[in-house]
C-alpha positions as CSV (number, residue, x, y, z in Angstrom):
1,X,0.0,0.0,0.0
2,X,2.9,2.5,0.6
3,X,4.4,4.2,-2.5
4,X,7.8,5.5,-3.0
5,X,8.0,9.0,-4.2
6,X,8.5,9.2,-8.0
7,X,10.2,12.7,-8.8
8,X,9.3,12.4,-12.5
9,X,5.5,12.6,-11.8
10,X,3.6,15.9,-11.4
11,X,3.0,17.2,-7.7
12,X,-0.7,15.9,-7.8
13,X,0.8,12.3,-8.5
14,X,3.7,12.3,-6.3
15,X,4.5,12.1,-2.5
16,X,1.6,11.6,-0.7
17,X,-0.8,12.6,-3.3
18,X,0.3,9.4,-5.3
19,X,-2.5,7.1,-5.7
20,X,-3.1,3.7,-4.3
21,X,-4.9,0.8,-5.8
22,X,-5.8,-1.7,-3.3
23,X,-9.2,-1.8,-1.5
24,X,-8.8,-3.3,2.0
25,X,-10.1,-3.8,5.4
26,X,-7.7,-3.9,8.2
27,X,-7.4,-3.7,11.8
28,X,-5.5,-0.8,13.0
29,X,-1.8,-1.6,13.8
30,X,-1.6,0.4,17.2
31,X,-3.3,3.1,19.1
32,X,-1.3,5.6,21.0
33,X,-3.5,7.2,23.7
34,X,-7.2,6.6,24.4
35,X,-10.0,6.5,22.1
36,X,-12.8,8.2,23.8
37,X,-15.7,6.2,24.7
38,X,-18.3,8.2,23.6
39,X,-17.1,7.9,19.9
40,X,-19.3,5.6,18.5
41,X,-19.3,5.8,14.7
42,X,-17.0,6.4,11.7
43,X,-14.9,9.0,10.6
44,X,-15.0,9.1,6.5
45,X,-13.0,11.0,4.3
46,X,-13.2,11.4,0.2
47,X,-10.5,12.2,-2.1
48,X,-9.1,11.7,-5.7
49,X,-7.3,8.3,-6.3
50,X,-7.2,7.8,-10.1
51,X,-7.8,3.9,-10.7
52,X,-4.9,4.1,-13.6
53,X,-2.4,5.7,-11.7
54,X,-2.7,8.9,-13.8
55,X,-5.0,12.0,-13.9
56,X,-4.5,15.1,-15.9
57,X,-5.0,17.2,-12.6
58,X,-5.8,17.0,-9.0
59,X,-9.5,17.5,-9.3
60,X,-9.9,14.4,-11.8
61,X,-9.0,10.9,-9.9
62,X,-11.7,8.5,-9.0
63,X,-13.2,9.0,-5.6
64,X,-12.3,6.8,-2.7
65,X,-13.8,6.9,0.5
66,X,-11.4,6.0,3.7
67,X,-13.4,5.3,7.1
68,X,-12.1,4.3,10.4
69,X,-14.8,2.8,12.8
70,X,-14.7,3.5,16.5
71,X,-16.8,2.0,19.1
72,X,-16.6,1.8,22.9
73,X,-13.1,3.3,23.2
74,X,-11.9,0.8,20.4
75,X,-10.6,1.1,16.8
76,X,-12.6,-1.6,15.1
77,X,-11.4,-1.3,11.4
78,X,-10.2,1.0,8.5
79,X,-11.4,0.5,5.3
80,X,-11.0,2.0,1.7
81,X,-13.3,1.7,-1.5
82,X,-13.5,3.2,-4.6
83,X,-17.0,4.9,-5.7
84,X,-18.0,2.8,-8.5
85,X,-19.3,5.4,-11.4
86,X,-18.9,5.3,-15.0
87,X,-15.8,7.3,-14.9
88,X,-14.4,4.3,-12.6
89,X,-16.0,1.6,-15.0
90,X,-14.4,2.9,-17.9
91,X,-10.5,4.1,-17.0
92,X,-8.9,6.1,-19.7
93,X,-11.8,7.2,-21.3
94,X,-12.6,10.9,-21.5
95,X,-15.2,12.4,-19.1
96,X,-16.9,14.3,-22.1
97,X,-17.5,11.1,-24.4
98,X,-19.1,9.5,-21.4
99,X,-21.2,12.3,-20.2
100,X,-22.3,14.1,-23.8
101,X,-25.0,12.4,-26.1
102,X,-23.6,13.3,-29.5
103,X,-27.1,12.7,-30.8
104,X,-29.3,14.6,-28.3
105,X,-26.7,17.1,-27.1
106,X,-28.0,15.9,-23.5
107,X,-25.6,15.5,-20.6
108,X,-25.4,12.4,-18.2
109,X,-24.8,13.7,-14.8
110,X,-24.6,9.9,-13.6
111,X,-20.8,10.5,-15.0
112,X,-18.8,12.0,-11.9
113,X,-15.5,11.2,-10.1
114,X,-17.7,11.5,-6.9
115,X,-14.3,12.6,-5.5
116,X,-14.8,15.6,-3.2
117,X,-16.9,15.2,-0.2
118,X,-19.2,12.5,1.8
119,X,-22.1,13.5,3.8
120,X,-24.8,11.8,5.8
121,X,-28.5,12.9,5.1
122,X,-31.9,11.3,5.8
123,X,-30.2,7.9,6.4
124,X,-28.1,7.7,3.3
125,X,-24.3,8.3,2.8
126,X,-23.7,10.6,-0.2
127,X,-20.3,10.8,-2.2
128,X,-20.4,14.2,-4.0
129,X,-18.4,15.9,-6.6
130,X,-19.9,19.3,-8.2
131,X,-19.9,18.0,-11.8
132,X,-22.7,15.2,-11.2
133,X,-25.2,13.7,-9.2
134,X,-24.6,12.3,-5.8
135,X,-23.5,8.8,-5.5
136,X,-25.0,6.7,-2.2
137,X,-22.9,4.4,-0.9
138,X,-23.5,1.9,2.0
139,X,-22.0,1.9,5.4
140,X,-19.5,-0.6,4.4
141,X,-18.5,1.9,1.5
142,X,-19.9,-0.1,-1.1
143,X,-21.6,1.9,-4.1
144,X,-25.3,1.7,-4.2
145,X,-25.5,4.1,-7.3
146,X,-26.5,7.6,-8.2
147,X,-29.0,9.2,-6.0
148,X,-31.7,11.6,-7.5
149,X,-34.2,12.5,-4.8
150,X,-36.6,10.3,-6.9
151,X,-35.6,11.8,-10.3
152,X,-36.3,15.5,-8.9
153,X,-32.7,16.5,-9.3
154,X,-31.7,17.7,-12.9
155,X,-28.7,19.3,-12.5
156,X,-25.2,18.5,-10.8
157,X,-25.1,19.1,-7.1
158,X,-22.5,20.9,-5.1
159,X,-20.0,19.2,-3.1
160,X,-20.6,21.4,-0.4
161,X,-24.4,21.0,0.6
162,X,-25.5,22.6,4.2
163,X,-27.5,20.6,6.8
164,X,-29.5,23.2,8.9
165,X,-28.9,22.4,12.7
166,X,-32.5,23.7,13.6
167,X,-34.6,22.2,10.7
168,X,-32.4,19.1,9.4
169,X,-32.9,20.3,6.0
170,X,-30.3,19.7,3.3
171,X,-29.6,23.2,1.4
172,X,-27.7,22.9,-1.7
173,X,-27.2,24.2,-5.3
174,X,-26.2,22.9,-8.7
175,X,-24.2,24.5,-11.7
176,X,-24.6,23.8,-15.1
177,X,-22.2,24.9,-18.1
178,X,-25.4,26.0,-20.2
179,X,-28.6,27.9,-19.2
180,X,-30.0,27.4,-16.4
181,X,-26.4,28.0,-14.9
182,X,-27.4,28.2,-11.3
183,X,-30.3,26.2,-9.3
184,X,-31.0,26.3,-5.7
185,X,-32.4,23.5,-3.7
186,X,-33.9,22.4,-0.3
187,X,-34.6,19.0,0.8
188,X,-36.6,18.1,3.9
189,X,-34.9,16.2,6.6
190,X,-36.4,12.9,5.5
191,X,-35.0,13.1,2.0
192,X,-37.7,14.6,-0.1
193,X,-36.9,17.6,-2.4
194,X,-39.0,20.5,-1.2
195,X,-38.0,23.4,-3.3
196,X,-35.9,24.1,-6.6
197,X,-35.4,27.4,-8.1
198,X,-33.4,28.8,-10.9
199,X,-31.2,31.7,-9.8
200,X,-30.5,34.1,-12.9
201,X,-26.9,34.7,-13.3
202,X,-25.3,35.9,-16.7
203,X,-22.8,32.8,-17.4
204,X,-21.3,29.7,-15.7
205,X,-18.8,30.6,-13.1
206,X,-17.0,28.0,-10.9
207,X,-19.0,28.1,-7.9
208,X,-17.7,25.6,-5.4
209,X,-19.2,26.4,-2.0
210,X,-22.0,28.7,-0.7
211,X,-23.1,29.6,2.7
212,X,-26.4,29.6,4.7
213,X,-27.9,31.5,7.9
214,X,-31.1,30.7,9.5
215,X,-33.0,32.7,7.0
216,X,-30.9,33.0,3.8
217,X,-28.6,31.3,1.4
218,X,-25.6,33.2,0.0
219,X,-24.3,32.4,-3.2
220,X,-20.7,33.6,-4.4
221,X,-20.6,34.6,-8.3
222,X,-16.8,35.4,-8.7
223,X,-14.7,35.7,-11.8
224,X,-13.6,32.3,-12.4
225,X,-15.4,31.6,-15.5
226,X,-16.1,28.8,-17.8
227,X,-13.8,28.9,-20.9
228,X,-14.6,25.9,-23.3
229,X,-11.1,26.9,-25.3
230,X,-9.1,26.3,-22.4
231,X,-6.6,23.4,-21.9
232,X,-6.8,21.3,-18.9
233,X,-9.7,22.2,-16.8
234,X,-12.0,24.7,-18.9
235,X,-12.1,27.6,-16.4
236,X,-9.8,31.2,-16.4
237,X,-10.0,34.5,-14.3
238,X,-12.1,37.4,-16.1
239,X,-11.5,40.9,-14.8
240,X,-14.7,41.8,-16.8
241,X,-17.1,39.7,-14.7
242,X,-16.7,41.0,-11.3
243,X,-17.3,39.6,-7.8
244,X,-20.6,39.9,-6.0
245,X,-22.5,37.8,-3.1
246,X,-26.1,36.9,-3.6
247,X,-28.5,36.5,-0.6
248,X,-32.0,34.7,-1.2
249,X,-34.3,33.7,1.3
250,X,-34.0,29.9,2.1
251,X,-37.5,29.1,1.1
252,X,-37.2,30.8,-2.2
253,X,-37.4,34.2,-3.6
254,X,-35.8,37.1,-5.0
255,X,-31.9,37.4,-5.0
256,X,-30.1,40.5,-3.8
257,X,-26.7,41.2,-5.0
258,X,-23.7,42.8,-3.1
259,X,-20.6,43.7,-4.9
260,X,-17.5,42.7,-3.3
261,X,-13.6,43.1,-4.5
262,X,-12.7,40.5,-7.0
263,X,-11.4,37.2,-5.4
264,X,-12.0,33.6,-5.4
265,X,-13.3,31.7,-2.3
266,X,-12.9,27.8,-2.4
267,X,-14.5,27.3,1.2
268,X,-16.6,29.2,3.5
269,X,-16.2,28.6,7.2
270,X,-19.8,29.8,8.0
271,X,-22.3,32.6,8.0
272,X,-24.8,34.0,10.5
273,X,-27.2,37.1,11.0
274,X,-27.1,39.7,13.4
275,X,-27.9,43.4,13.8
276,X,-29.7,43.8,10.3
277,X,-26.6,42.2,8.6
278,X,-25.1,38.9,7.2
279,X,-21.4,38.0,8.3
280,X,-19.8,35.5,6.1
281,X,-16.3,33.9,6.8
282,X,-14.3,32.2,4.4
283,X,-10.7,31.5,2.7
284,X,-10.0,34.4,0.3
285,X,-7.8,34.0,-2.7
286,X,-6.9,37.5,-4.6
287,X,-6.8,35.9,-7.9
288,X,-6.8,32.5,-9.5
289,X,-6.1,30.8,-12.7
290,X,-5.5,34.4,-14.2
291,X,-3.6,32.6,-17.2
292,X,-6.1,29.7,-17.4
293,X,-6.4,26.5,-15.3
294,X,-2.7,25.5,-15.9
295,X,-1.5,28.7,-14.3
296,X,-1.5,28.0,-10.4
297,X,-0.5,31.3,-9.3
298,X,-2.8,33.9,-7.5
299,X,-1.7,33.8,-3.8
300,X,-2.5,31.4,-0.9
301,X,-6.0,31.4,0.8
302,X,-6.4,33.4,4.1
303,X,-9.1,33.8,6.3
304,X,-11.6,36.9,5.4
305,X,-14.6,38.2,6.8
306,X,-17.5,40.0,4.7
307,X,-20.4,41.9,6.3
308,X,-23.4,42.5,4.1
309,X,-25.6,45.3,5.1
310,X,-29.3,44.4,4.3
311,X,-30.4,47.7,5.3
312,X,-28.2,49.7,2.9
313,X,-27.0,47.0,0.5
314,X,-23.3,47.8,1.4
315,X,-20.5,45.1,1.8
316,X,-17.5,45.6,3.8
317,X,-14.6,43.2,4.0
318,X,-12.1,42.4,6.5
319,X,-8.8,40.2,6.6
320,X,-8.5,38.3,9.8
321,X,-5.2,36.5,9.7
322,X,-2.2,36.6,7.3
323,X,-1.4,32.9,7.6
324,X,-2.1,30.8,4.6
325,X,-5.0,28.3,5.5
326,X,-7.8,26.3,4.2
327,X,-10.3,23.6,5.0
328,X,-12.5,25.7,7.2
329,X,-15.0,24.2,9.7
330,X,-17.3,24.8,12.6
331,X,-19.3,22.5,14.8
332,X,-22.1,21.4,12.8
333,X,-24.5,22.4,15.4
334,X,-23.6,26.1,14.8
335,X,-23.8,26.1,10.9
336,X,-25.7,29.3,9.9
337,X,-25.5,30.3,13.3
338,X,-23.2,32.7,15.3
339,X,-19.9,30.8,16.0
340,X,-17.3,31.6,18.5
341,X,-14.9,29.1,17.2
342,X,-13.5,28.0,13.8
343,X,-11.0,25.3,12.6
344,X,-8.8,25.2,9.6
345,X,-5.6,23.7,8.4
346,X,-2.3,25.4,7.4
347,X,-0.5,23.3,5.1
348,X,1.8,25.5,3.3
349,X,4.4,26.7,5.8
350,X,7.2,28.0,4.0
351,X,9.9,27.0,6.8
352,X,8.7,23.6,7.1
353,X,6.8,22.4,4.2
354,X,6.3,18.9,5.6
355,X,4.7,19.9,8.8
356,X,1.0,20.7,8.9
357,X,-0.6,22.7,11.7
358,X,-4.5,23.0,12.6
359,X,-5.6,26.1,14.0
360,X,-8.5,27.0,16.3
361,X,-9.9,30.6,15.9
362,X,-11.7,32.4,18.5
363,X,-14.0,35.3,17.4
364,X,-15.3,36.2,20.6
365,X,-13.5,39.6,21.0
366,X,-10.3,40.2,18.6
367,X,-9.6,37.4,16.5
368,X,-7.0,35.0,18.0
369,X,-5.9,31.6,17.1
370,X,-4.5,28.7,18.9
371,X,-2.2,26.2,17.2
372,X,-2.0,22.4,17.2
373,X,1.5,21.6,15.4
374,X,2.0,18.2,14.1
375,X,5.6,16.5,14.4
376,X,7.9,17.2,11.6
377,X,7.3,15.0,8.7
378,X,3.6,14.9,9.7
379,X,1.0,16.4,7.3
380,X,-2.8,16.4,7.6
381,X,-6.0,17.3,5.9
382,X,-9.4,18.6,7.0
383,X,-9.9,18.7,10.8
384,X,-13.6,17.9,11.3
385,X,-15.1,18.9,14.5
386,X,-17.2,15.9,16.3
387,X,-19.2,16.9,19.5
388,X,-18.7,15.1,22.9
389,X,-21.6,13.3,24.3
390,X,-24.0,16.2,25.4
391,X,-21.5,18.9,24.0
392,X,-22.3,22.2,25.5
393,X,-20.4,24.5,22.6
394,X,-18.3,25.0,19.6
395,X,-14.9,23.5,21.1
396,X,-16.5,21.0,23.7
397,X,-15.5,18.0,21.5
398,X,-12.8,16.8,19.3
399,X,-10.9,17.3,16.0
400,X,-10.5,14.4,13.9
401,X,-8.1,14.3,10.8
402,X,-6.0,12.0,8.9
403,X,-2.3,12.4,9.3
404,X,0.5,11.1,6.9
405,X,3.8,10.1,8.4
406,X,6.2,10.7,5.9
407,X,9.1,8.6,7.4
408,X,7.1,5.7,8.2
409,X,5.2,6.0,4.8
410,X,1.9,5.4,6.6
411,X,-1.1,7.2,7.9
412,X,-3.0,7.5,11.1
413,X,-6.2,9.1,12.4
414,X,-5.5,11.9,15.0
415,X,-8.3,12.6,17.7
416,X,-7.5,16.5,19.0
417,X,-8.9,17.7,22.0
418,X,-10.8,20.8,20.6
419,X,-10.7,22.6,23.9
420,X,-6.8,22.0,24.4
421,X,-5.0,22.6,21.2
422,X,-1.8,22.6,23.0
423,X,-1.7,19.0,24.1
424,X,-0.6,16.3,22.0
425,X,-3.7,14.3,20.6
426,X,-5.7,12.5,22.6
427,X,-5.5,9.4,20.5
428,X,-3.6,8.3,17.4
429,X,-5.1,5.3,15.5
430,X,-2.2,4.4,13.3
431,X,-2.6,2.1,10.3
432,X,-0.5,-0.3,8.3
433,X,-1.3,1.5,5.1
434,X,-0.8,5.0,3.7
435,X,-4.1,7.3,3.2
436,X,-3.3,9.6,0.2
437,X,-4.3,13.3,0.8
438,X,-7.7,14.0,0.0
439,X,-10.6,16.8,0.3
440,X,-13.5,16.5,2.8
441,X,-15.2,14.2,5.2
442,X,-17.3,14.0,8.2
443,X,-17.9,12.1,11.3
444,X,-20.9,9.8,10.9
445,X,-22.4,8.3,14.3
446,X,-23.1,4.9,15.0
447,X,-21.7,3.3,11.6
448,X,-21.4,-0.4,12.4
């Protein structure tokens, strides 16, 4: 399962980005520390893992879910499985040839890599990637098939839906490369699609994430536009497009747009309403792919805040930190509500590029952060907040992330105390395999 670095390969296929091919179910090799007994469930994370060993860019690899199951203070198993989509079934065949019906011009949204996120809703586990339909997987990570809300979903689905902690509703959007470009959806806690509404926008832009409050959905119409003439991924920066946030009632209705300074935002941390305004926090990049999708310049993401005044229509912006960070998360119970704490990963340290840090931001007064620094040669991805049993707040719980130990060539699940970032992990569940770098995941309670 370990893969020796190959310096002849591009960055997205080398080091801990190198794909693995084996699907295994194994017991953890060892546990350092003590797994908390209130953690009964599984931590799941999705990421690109090209079946052929090759992909043209990092976003194109086949989806593979990695999971560690915990119960009664024990680490029970690690398991990894590919998501079986048409792209997996036809390795090496172009996505366009599988997606586009040349006779009718229709697009088949069952064709997806399903490689970006995995979420639980209404008793289903859904593997997501914004170019196609969700794929349902079983608790054992076996692929059930595409999920379309009883055929009510007619567009792709974002990889970043939001679950309202108050209603249990699933709120999401879908972007298409032809009109209608943007569609908003709301699904009941029981899984039925309740509302679908086209949101008028002038062209297809790369809308990766959005945000919600208890009343509104907030869309980000930013200057990375679809360009079919582009090489690699068909996206490029366009200064003429401008940048704006759209605020729409969650139940549906008119969208109100707020102009902001041009930028790109891969991920939002959260949004909430207070004093007649909406505050949105996210990871801001000054520019992206100005020379096309092959141009990786544009700056590193940094934590930023936007305040949208619903009374005056004005938007103000504030940089919150100068550290390079990504993968923002808050406690699920605080999505759409005021959050005191937020969590990110810093993985681009100039001094020590092979060491990650997990940051905990405190927004209670002046913005401050606490740091959990991994050992040298250890790198991690997104840190997911998991509440303790009977949790009382946004840091009363744990942070979970997969960590790669470069020297050993293997990985482990780190369980941190979110309230005490200075101490070593509560537990490290070491695995006899390597888990490649990936994207997003979630803790799912009571997965057997």
